[in-house]
Structures are given as structure tokens and as C-alpha cells.
C-alpha positions as CSV (number, residue, x, y, z in Angstrom):
1,I,8.5,21.9,8.8
2,I,8.9,18.2,8.3
3,Y,9.3,16.9,4.6
4,R,8.6,13.5,3.9
5,L,9.0,11.9,0.5
6,H,8.0,8.3,0.3
7,V,8.5,6.4,-3.1
8,A,7.0,2.8,-3.9
9,S,7.6,1.1,-6.9
10,R,6.5,-2.9,-7.4
11,I,6.0,-4.4,-10.6
12,W,4.7,-8.0,-10.9
13,I,4.5,-9.9,-14.4
14,I,1.7,-12.6,-14.7
15,I,1.8,-15.0,-17.6
16,N,-1.8,-17.2,-18.0
17,A,-4.1,-17.7,-20.7
18,F,-5.1,-14.9,-21.7
19,G,-1.6,-13.4,-22.6
20,L,1.2,-11.2,-20.2
21,K,-0.3,-8.5,-17.7
22,C,2.1,-5.7,-16.1
23,Y,1.9,-3.8,-13.1
24,S,4.0,-0.5,-12.7
25,M,5.3,2.1,-10.3
26,I,3.5,3.9,-7.5
27,I,5.0,7.7,-6.5
28,Q,3.9,9.7,-3.8
29,S,5.4,12.7,-2.3
30,C,4.3,14.6,1.1
31,K,4.8,17.5,3.0
32,S,3.6,18.1,6.1
33,Y,4.0,21.0,9.2
34,S,2.5,21.4,12.3
35,N,2.5,23.6,15.2
36,S,1.1,24.7,18.3
37,F,-0.1,28.4,19.8
38,G,-1.2,28.2,23.5
39,N,-4.5,26.3,22.9
40,I,-4.8,26.1,19.3
41,S,-3.0,23.2,17.5
42,L,-2.5,23.3,13.7
43,N,-1.6,20.6,11.1
44,I,-1.2,21.3,7.6
45,N,-0.5,18.5,5.0
46,G,-0.3,18.5,1.1
47,G,1.4,16.0,-1.5
48,S,1.3,14.8,-5.1
49,P,0.6,11.5,-5.8
50,F,1.4,9.4,-9.5
51,C,0.7,6.1,-10.3
52,S,1.2,4.5,-13.8
53,Y,0.5,0.9,-15.0
54,C,-0.2,-0.9,-17.9
55,T,-1.6,-4.2,-19.4
56,V,0.0,-6.4,-22.4
57,R,-1.9,-8.9,-24.0
58,F,-0.3,-10.7,-26.9
59,F,0.0,-7.9,-29.5
60,C,-1.9,-5.1,-27.6
61,K,-1.2,-2.4,-24.8
62,G,-3.0,-0.5,-22.5
63,Y,-1.4,2.2,-20.5
64,N,-3.3,4.2,-17.6
65,K,-2.2,7.0,-15.6
66,I,-3.3,8.6,-12.4
67,A,-1.7,11.8,-11.3
68,G,-3.0,14.8,-8.6
69,V,-2.5,16.9,-5.6
70,F,-3.8,17.5,-2.3
71,G,-4.0,19.1,0.8
72,R,-5.4,19.1,4.2
73,V,-6.0,21.1,7.1
74,T,-6.5,20.3,10.7
75,Y,-7.3,23.0,13.7
76,S,-7.8,21.9,17.2
77,W,-8.7,24.3,20.3
78,K,-8.7,23.4,23.7
79,N,-9.0,19.6,23.2
80,L,-13.2,20.6,22.9
81,L,-13.2,21.9,18.9
82,T,-11.8,20.0,16.3
83,A,-12.1,20.8,12.2
84,T,-10.5,19.1,9.3
85,A,-10.9,20.7,5.5
86,S,-9.1,18.7,2.4
87,L,-9.3,19.0,-0.6
88,R,-7.8,16.9,-3.5
89,Y,-7.7,17.3,-7.1
90,E,-7.0,14.4,-9.3
91,G,-6.7,13.4,-13.0
92,S,-6.8,10.0,-14.9
93,S,-6.4,8.6,-18.2
94,K,-9.8,6.5,-18.3
95,F,-11.8,9.7,-18.5
96,G,-12.4,12.1,-21.7
97,K,-10.3,14.7,-23.0
98,N,-13.0,17.2,-21.6
99,K,-13.4,15.7,-17.7
100,K,-10.0,14.1,-17.0
101,Y,-9.1,15.9,-13.9
102,G,-11.8,16.3,-10.9
103,Y,-12.1,18.4,-7.3
104,F,-13.1,16.1,-4.3
105,P,-13.7,18.4,-1.2
106,A,-14.4,17.1,2.6
107,V,-14.9,18.9,5.5
108,S,-15.4,17.5,9.4
109,A,-16.0,19.5,12.5
110,A,-16.0,17.3,16.1
111,W,-17.1,19.0,19.8
112,T,-16.0,16.7,23.1
113,V,-19.0,18.0,24.8
114,S,-17.7,16.0,28.2
115,N,-14.5,18.5,28.4
116,M,-17.0,21.7,28.5
117,P,-17.6,23.1,32.2
118,F,-21.1,21.9,32.6
119,M,-20.4,18.3,32.2
120,E,-18.3,18.7,35.7
121,G,-21.4,16.5,37.4
122,T,-20.8,13.7,35.0
123,R,-17.4,12.7,35.3
124,G,-18.3,9.7,37.7
125,W,-20.0,7.9,34.7
126,L,-19.7,9.6,31.3
127,D,-15.9,9.9,30.2
128,E,-16.5,11.2,26.8
129,L,-19.2,12.8,25.0
130,R,-18.6,13.7,21.2
131,V,-20.4,15.4,18.6
132,R,-19.5,15.3,14.8
133,A,-20.6,15.9,11.5
134,S,-19.3,15.6,8.4
135,Y,-19.5,16.1,4.3
136,G,-17.3,15.0,1.8
137,V,-16.9,13.8,-1.9
138,T,-14.7,11.1,-3.2
139,G,-13.8,10.0,-7.1
140,R,-13.8,6.4,-8.4
141,R,-12.8,5.5,-11.5
142,G,-15.0,2.2,-11.6
143,G,-13.6,-0.6,-13.8
144,S,-13.3,-1.4,-17.2
145,N,-15.2,2.2,-18.4
146,V,-12.5,4.1,-20.7
147,A,-13.3,7.1,-23.0
148,R,-11.1,6.0,-25.5
149,P,-12.4,4.0,-28.5
150,T,-12.1,0.4,-28.4
151,Y,-12.2,-2.5,-31.1
152,G,-13.0,-6.0,-30.5
153,S,-12.8,-9.1,-33.1
154,H,-15.8,-10.0,-35.4
155,G,-16.1,-13.2,-37.3
156,Q,-14.0,-14.0,-40.5
157,Y,-13.8,-13.0,-44.3
158,Y,-12.6,-14.4,-47.4
159,M,-10.2,-11.7,-49.4
160,D,-7.8,-12.0,-51.6
161,G,-7.5,-15.6,-51.3
162,E,-7.1,-16.0,-47.9
163,W,-9.5,-15.6,-45.1
164,V,-9.0,-12.6,-42.6
165,K,-10.0,-11.9,-39.2
166,G,-12.5,-8.7,-39.0
167,Y,-12.6,-6.0,-36.5
168,R,-15.4,-3.7,-35.5
169,P,-16.0,-1.4,-32.7
170,A,-16.9,-2.4,-29.1
171,A,-17.1,0.9,-27.4
172,N,-17.7,4.3,-28.5
173,E,-15.5,7.3,-27.7
174,N,-16.8,9.8,-24.8
175,P,-15.3,12.7,-24.3
176,D,-17.2,13.9,-21.8
177,L,-16.7,10.7,-19.8
178,R,-15.8,11.7,-15.7
179,W,-15.2,10.7,-12.5
180,E,-18.1,9.0,-10.9
181,K,-18.6,10.6,-7.3
182,L,-19.6,9.4,-3.8
183,V,-21.3,12.1,-2.0
184,A,-21.7,11.5,2.0
185,T,-22.9,13.6,4.8
186,N,-22.9,12.2,8.2
187,L,-24.2,13.4,11.7
188,G,-22.5,11.4,14.7
189,V,-22.2,10.9,18.4
190,D,-19.5,9.1,20.1
191,F,-19.8,7.8,23.7
192,V,-17.5,6.0,26.6
193,L,-19.3,5.1,29.9
194,L,-18.4,3.9,33.1
195,D,-14.5,3.9,33.3
196,N,-14.3,2.5,29.8
197,S,-16.7,-0.1,30.3
198,L,-18.9,0.7,27.7
199,R,-18.4,2.3,23.9
200,G,-20.5,3.1,21.3
201,S,-21.7,5.4,18.6
202,L,-24.9,6.5,16.8
203,D,-24.8,7.5,12.9
204,L,-27.2,9.1,10.7
205,Y,-25.9,9.5,7.0
206,D,-26.7,9.8,3.6
207,R,-24.6,8.6,0.3
208,R,-25.3,9.1,-2.9
209,S,-23.4,8.4,-6.3
210,P,-23.9,10.8,-8.6
211,D,-22.3,10.3,-12.3
212,L,-22.6,6.7,-11.8
213,L,-20.3,4.3,-14.3
214,Y,-22.1,1.9,-16.5
215,N,-22.1,0.5,-19.6
216,Y,-25.2,1.5,-21.9
217,T,-25.7,-0.5,-25.4
218,A,-26.0,2.2,-28.0
219,P,-29.0,1.6,-30.9
220,Q,-26.8,0.4,-34.0
221,P,-28.0,0.7,-37.9
222,P,-27.7,-3.0,-39.6
223,F,-24.4,-3.7,-41.8
224,I,-22.3,-1.8,-39.6
């Protein structure tokens, strides 16, 4: 059993016309196990990433955090079949209290056809032929999308003998704001020909993005 703990932190400060921006720390711990049982090879990985960063502009502060866990299992048999399954469970403070966390599974399999006994007659010109298939879901946080309500300046008003800057809601709270997902399905063939002189791949894939994140302008009554 191999245990690997990786801790990386980086902080940089940028001062510009818009204020002060600060980025903080990334921590990720990983644990892996690998073993062979005759013609079977097994590899298991797991870990827990954490990321925290902040933005400071004049007298305003914004904090965002990402935390989660992940696991992956890879199985190989006789250098013919390889299968991988993984699951990632991750949360972000950008999203609403009802949908902060999401599940992101992935599976893949590959069959090295050129290593099969019935392919011995092709050894002179076919070096490798592999058929593969995969399905996976990944999560995306988008850009400035946040579930918390935000406010922006709106004109100035004369009150009690002085001009006072006004503020109004810039974005409504959305407790159900969730991860944007990218769902991908792929079928492919890899080949190597003529003593590694020619290589290529053919892929057929389908990619879709459910729960797409975008800004929506809600109707607002007058004088608000």
C-alpha cells in the first residue's frame, strides 16, 4: 500500500485599478493500492481535494471553497481487457444550500483485439488494434454564477443634508443553483500499423450539457 500526501499552497496578490485580489490554498491528499493476481492487475486510488480562495476589492470580500472526495478502480486482465470506474463527490460554496454537492461518475473499458489468438495472422502489418468505450459526467462551476444575493450601486440620493450612494439587488438568491454537468459518451478505435509507421484513432462521441449555467434577467416591478 502506498500513501501519498500532497500539499500545495500558493498565494499571490494583485493590485490594480479595481482593488486588491488574493488567492489562497490548495490541499489534496491521495491514497493508492495496487497488486497483481496472476493475469489480473488491480489498482485503486482515492483522495480528498480542498481549495479555498478569496477576493478582496476595496471594502468588499468574497470567499469561495471547493471540497470533495473521489475514488477510482482500474482492472486489467491478460493485457487484453482494461476497465476503469470512478466516482467524484464534490461541493462548492458558489451553489445554493440545497444543491452544493454533486455526484460525477465515469466508466470506461478497452479491448486490445490485436492480442487475441485469432489475430496472429495479422502480426506482419498490424501492431495494435484496440476498441474502447467510455461514459462520464463532469461538473463545472461556471464563471461568476453564485447562489448568494449580490448588490450593486445605483445612483446617489440627497438625505439629511448630504449625498448618499444607493444600492440595489444585482442578483437574486437561488438556493437550488447547482453544478453544470458535461455528459460524454464515446466509442473509439485505436490502431498502429506497419511497424509503428502509421498510427490513428477513430472516435464517435456525444456530449451534452444539462443544467447549463447562465444569467437570466428576471422581470422587476417599477420603483424597486
